[in-house]
N, C-alpha and C positions, 0 to 999 in steps of 0.2 A: 514557179509561182504558186503551184498547188500546195507546196509545203509552207509557203510564206504566210498564207492566211491563217491556218491553224496555229502557227507559231505566234502570230500577232494576237490571236484570240487568247492563247494561254498567257501571253505577257500581260494582256489587259486584265484577265482574271486575277493574275498574281498581284497586279497593281491595285485592283479593287480590294483584294483581301488585305493587302498591306495598309490600305487607307483606313481599315477598321481595327487597327492595332495601335496601342499606345506605347509609351506616352506621347501625347500630341498636345499642342498648344493652339488654341483658337485666338487669332489676332484680329479677326473681323467676321462679319456675317457670311462672307464668302467661304471662309474656312468651315464654318458651321454647316452651311448648305452642302458642302462637299461630302459630308458624312451622312446625308439623308438616305443613302442606300444601305447603311449599316443597321441591321436589326439588333446585332450584338456588337458592342465595342469592347474589345479585349485589352484592358489596361487602364491607365489613368488619363483623364481628359481635363486639361487646365484651360482656364480663360485668362488671357494675358492681362497684366495690370495696365498696359498702355492701350487697351482697347479704345477705339474712337467712341464718342458719345452716341448712345443708342441702345437698342435691344438686341438680344441674342435668341435665336430660335433653333432648337435642336429637334428637327422633324425626323421622324422615322425610327429613331433609336429606341429600342425597347429594354435593353439591358446594358449596363456598364459594369464590367467585372471589377474594375479598380475604383478610384475615387473620382469625384467631380468637384472641382475646386475653382474658386475665384477669390484671389487674395490681393487686396489693394486695388481692385478694379473699380476705380472711383467714377468712371464715366458710364458704367453700365446702368441703364434705367429699368430694364425688365429682362427676365429670363424665363423662357418657355421651353417645355419638353413634354408635349401632350401625350406621346405614346410611351414614355419611359416608365417602366414598371419597377425596376430594381437597380440599386447602386450597391455593388459588393463591398466597397470600403466606405470612406468618409465623404459626406456631402458637406463641403466647407465653403462658407461665405464669410469673408472677413474684410472689413474696411471698404465695403461697397456702399459708399455714403449716399449715392444718388439712386440706389435701388429701391423701387417702389412696388414692383410686381414680380412675383415668382410663381409661376403657374405650372404645376406638375399634376395633370389630371388623373394619371394612372398609377402614380407611384405608391407602393404599399410596403416595400422592403428596402431598408438601407443598413449599411454597416454601422454608421454613426451619424449623428446630427451635430454640426459645430457651426453655430451662427454667432458672430462677434462683430460689434461695431456696425450695426445697420440702423442708422439714426432715423431713416424715413420709413422703416418697416413697422406697420401698425397692427397687422392682423394675419394670423394663420388661417387659411380657409382650405383645409384638405378635402379634396373631392371624395376620395375613397377612404382616407384615413391611413396613417402609417401604423401598421400593426406589428412590424418587426424592426427593431433597432437596438444595438447593443448598448450604446451610450447616447446621452443627450446633453448638449451644452448650449445654452442660450444666454448670452451676456451682452450688455450694452446695446440693446435694441429699443424700439419704441412700441413693442407689442403690448396689447391690452389684455390678451388671454392666450391660453394654450389649447384652445379647442381644435380637435382633429387629431390629437395624439392618442392613439388607441392601442398602445402597447399593453401586453399582459405581464411581461417581465422586462426589466431594464437593468443594465449594469450600473453605471454612474449616471446621475442626473443632477446637473448643475444649472440652476436658474438664478442669475445674479445681475444686479445693476441694470434692471429694466424699469425705469422710473414710472412708467404708466401701466405696468402689469398689475391688474386688479383681480384677476381670476385665474386659478390654476386647477381646473377640474380634470384630473387624470383618472377617470373613473374605472378604467379597465385594468390598471396595474394591480397585480396581486403579490408581486415579489420584486424586491430591489436587491440585487446580488452584490452591488458595490456600495457607493454612498449617494445619498440625496442631500443636496444643499440648496436652500433658498435664502437669499439675503439681499438687502439693499434694493428691493423692488418698491412698488408703491406702498405707502403705509396702510392702505386699505386692502391689501392683497388677501384674498380668501383662498385657502388651499383645501381641496377635498380629495382624499384617498379612500373612498367608501369601501373598496374591495381589497385594499392592501392588507396582507396577512403577515408578511415577514420582511425584514430588511437587515442589511449588514450595518450601515451607519446612516443616521439622519440628523441634520441640523437645520434649525429654523431661526431666522433673524428678521426682525422688522416686519412681522406678519400680523394681520388683524384677526384672522380666524384659521383654525386648523381642525379638520375632521379626520380622525383615524379610528373609526368605530370597530373595524375588523382586525386591527393590528394585534398579533399575538406575541410576537417575539422579535427582538432586535439583538443581534449578536454582538455588536459593538456599541458605539456611542449613540444615545438618543439625547439631543441637546436642544434647549429652548433658550434663546438669548435676545434680550432687548425687543421683545414682542409687545403687541398692544392689546391682546385678548385678556378677558377677565377670568375665563374658565378654560381648563384643559382637561379633557376627558378621553380616556382610552379604556373602554369598558372590558375589553378582552385581553389586554396586555398581561402576560404572566411572567416574562423575564426580559431583562435587558443586560447590556454590558454596562458602561458608564451611563448614568442618568443625571442630567443637569438642568436646573431651572435657575437662570441668573439674569438679573437686571431687567426683569419683566415688570415694569412699573405699575401696570394695571391689574396684574394677576391677583385674584382673590381666592381662587379655589382650584385645587388639584384633586382629580378623582381618578384613581387607578385601583378599582375595587378588587381586581384579581391578581395584582402584582405580587409575586411570591419571592422572586430572586433578582438581585442586582449583582451581576458578576464583576463589577468594577466599583467605582466610587459613586456615591449618591450625594449630590450636592444641591442644596437650595440656598441661594445667596442673593441678598440685596434685591428682593422683590418687595418693594416698600408697602404695598397694600395687602400682602399675604400675612395674616396673623395666626391662622389656624392650619396646622398640618395634621389632618385626620382622614385623609383620603386613601391611605394604603393599609387597610385593616388586615390584609393577609400577608404582608411582607414578613418573611421569615429570616432571610439571610442576605447580608451585604458582604461581598467578598473583599471589597476595598474599604475605604474610609466612608463614614457617614458625616456629612458636614452641613449643618444648618445654621445660617446666620441671617440676621435682619431684625424686623420688628415682630418677633414671634412671641405669642402669648400662650399658645396651646399646641402640644404635640401628643398625638396618640399613636402608639406603635404596639398594639395589643398582642401581635403574633411574633414579634421580632425575637428570635432566639440567639442570633449571632451577628456581630460585626467584627470582621477579622482585622480591619484596620482601626484607625483612631475614630472615636466618637467625639465629635466637636459640635457643641451647640452654644452659640453666643447670641444674645438678644438685647435689644434696648429696653424690653419690657420686664415687668416682674415675672418670675418663673420659678416653679417648684422643681428644682433639680433632683432632689431626693426621691420624689414621687416618680419621676421619669426613670431614674436609675433602677428603682424597684420593678418597673414595668418591663424593662428589656432584659435579655439574657446576657451572655458573655460578650464583652467588647475588648478591643485593644486598649490603648490609652483613653482615659475618660476625661473630657473637658466640658464643663457646663458653667457658663458665666451669664447670669441675669443682669439686667440694668447696666449693660456696657454702653458707654457713649459711642464707641467706635468698634462694633463687633468685627472680629477678624476671622477669616476663613482658616481652616486647618491645613492639612497636607494636600488638599486638592486645589486646583487653580481657581481664581476668581472668575466672575462672569464675563470679564473682558476677553477671556481666552477660553479655549475648550480643552478638557483633559484629553490626553492621548487615549484612543480607544483601547480597551483591554484586549480585545481579540481581533484587532485589525490594525493595518498600517496607518501611516499619516494620511490625512484627508487632503492630499494635494489634488488639484483638478486634473482631469485627463486632457489629452491633447486633441483627440479626434471625436467627430460626431456626424446628422442627416435629415431630409424633409420631402415635401410634396406640393400641394397647391398653396401658394402664398399670395395674398393680396396685400400690398403695402401702400399706405397713403402718406402723403407729405405732411409733416408736422414738425414743429420745432422740437429739438432734442435737448433735454437737460440732463446732466449727470447728477 
């Protein structure tokens, strides 16, 4: 008997340790409560798609080394993890259509954020702020803003198809090492990157305002498509890969006073209210094609020494092609056509698509992403 009790204690300890290792699937609140003694959960923790209607509380857990995921969990109405500080891999919420509240009071570090199809989720209310995450993907939610995301560096950042998203103030981000993509959100969306200095690729669609005052360098594509702003200013930008302004119907002014080098194509196409292109006074070199089309009546490129690809300018307006040709240095093929009824773009794509980045791969979205305190309110969801 004296040997039996220690043996039982060891067996119980082993069972307790095993309960803190994944992968595990939570099928009800009882399964979640059984993990309350685990300060550290080693592995992946999944919430079952067939979960009964109600909330899940993950009490006691401070660290999950793997992922925390709920995919197709339609009946989950709330998710709480008050002590959880870090998620090593992806925090995935997908197809949780009844989810209204996600409260993570202590979470500051995640591998990635991936939120998809959360039609009743209206607000991120991060208590401490997520300061570390490799990637962020938020798509098809009812969020109104991105407050509480306090990253300084992010890999990929995809914010798409959030019809009520009107504010994206990501003030702490200084570097984007992958791609950033904003599209198909609310037409009044305002984006502010006050401290962003460098990025690999960035594309903006259907945006009402963009602030990038500190941006100095984009290695790949910097593209603006079908936006609603009248002015685009990037006072400190000196170089980009491909640079595209296409189908921005309200755009009247482009101001890039320190831009010197475009290491890919430079395209301005079908911006109906843009008549003067005079905001790139220091532009010296375009490594690819230069392609300007639209209702353009004035082009000033006083410092342009070289266009290695085709120089294509086609406009519906009267235009002095000879004066422009005297102004610029060496170019590849020269095409300049004033008073064209249907101006055609040259070798670069039209605004309905985006050029392949010169120094980066295709801009396909990543799979994985992460979060913290979330308060979500019920509202009708429109795509």
